[in-house]
C-alpha positions, 0 to 999 in steps of 0.5 A, spaced: 242 200 801 242 207 799 246 213 801 245 221 802 248 226 798 253 227 804 255 220 804 256 220 797 260 227 797 265 224 803 266 218 799 268 222 793 272 226 797 276 220 799 278 218 792 283 220 787 284 214 782 278 211 779 278 204 775 272 204 770 271 197 769 267 196 762 269 203 760 267 203 752 271 208 747 264 209 744 262 217 747 255 215 747 255 210 752 254 211 760 261 209 762 264 213 757 260 219 759 261 218 767 269 217 765 269 223 762 266 227 767 270 224 772 276 226 768 274 233 767 273 234 775 280 232 777 280 224 778 285 219 775 281 215 771 284 208 769 280 204 764 279 196 765 277 193 758 280 187 755 277 189 748 281 195 747 288 198 748 286 205 750 280 209 752 280 217 753 288 217 752 289 212 757 292 205 757 286 200 758 288 194 763 284 187 762 282 187 769 283 191 776 288 186 779 292 187 773 293 195 774 300 198 776 296 202 782 290 200 787 284 204 785 281 208 791 274 206 787 272 201 782 266 203 778 263 197 774 259 198 768 258 190 766 252 186 766 249 182 772 252 175 769 259 178 769 259 181 776 262 174 780 268 175 776 269 182 777 267 181 784 273 176 785 278 181 781 276 187 786 277 182 792 284 181 789 285 188 788 283 191 794 280 198 793 277 202 798 270 202 795 266 198 789 260 201 786 255 197 782 250 201 778 243 201 781 239 194 780 245 190 778 244 183 782 247 176 781 244 171 785 248 166 782 254 168 785 259 163 789 257 163 796 264 164 798 265 170 794 259 173 796 261 172 803 268 175 802 266 181 798 261 182 804 266 182 809 271 186 805 265 191 803 260 191 809 256 196 807 254 191 801 248 186 800 252 182 794 245 179 791 242 186 791 248 190 790 246 198 790 250 203 789 257 203 794 260 197 797 264 201 802 269 198 807 
């Protein structure tokens, strides 16, 4: 599934709080570059990385469901094999939107998790996740 610029703008206009799963403190990484851009453009960015206590001056949480607030959007910078655990965590946290990088897929995701994720984020094809999975 792909989205045009108007659809992407509508999603971004609907969010203020963005959780970035896999946010790295290393400035040369795509996750850090994206988070800095979002932060510089007025979004609240919450790091989700169990390996570091803080990124970009903000406390980091081990998983999305541990955050004290519900993010509007969860952006994921993780490898394909990590997606099933991330998906279960996202389902528990119930954000409005879930965004995976283009080309990320995991065909071994549990059928129940896949079905639940698809029902809660019906714009998705969870074995071929591309861009936004939106409610």
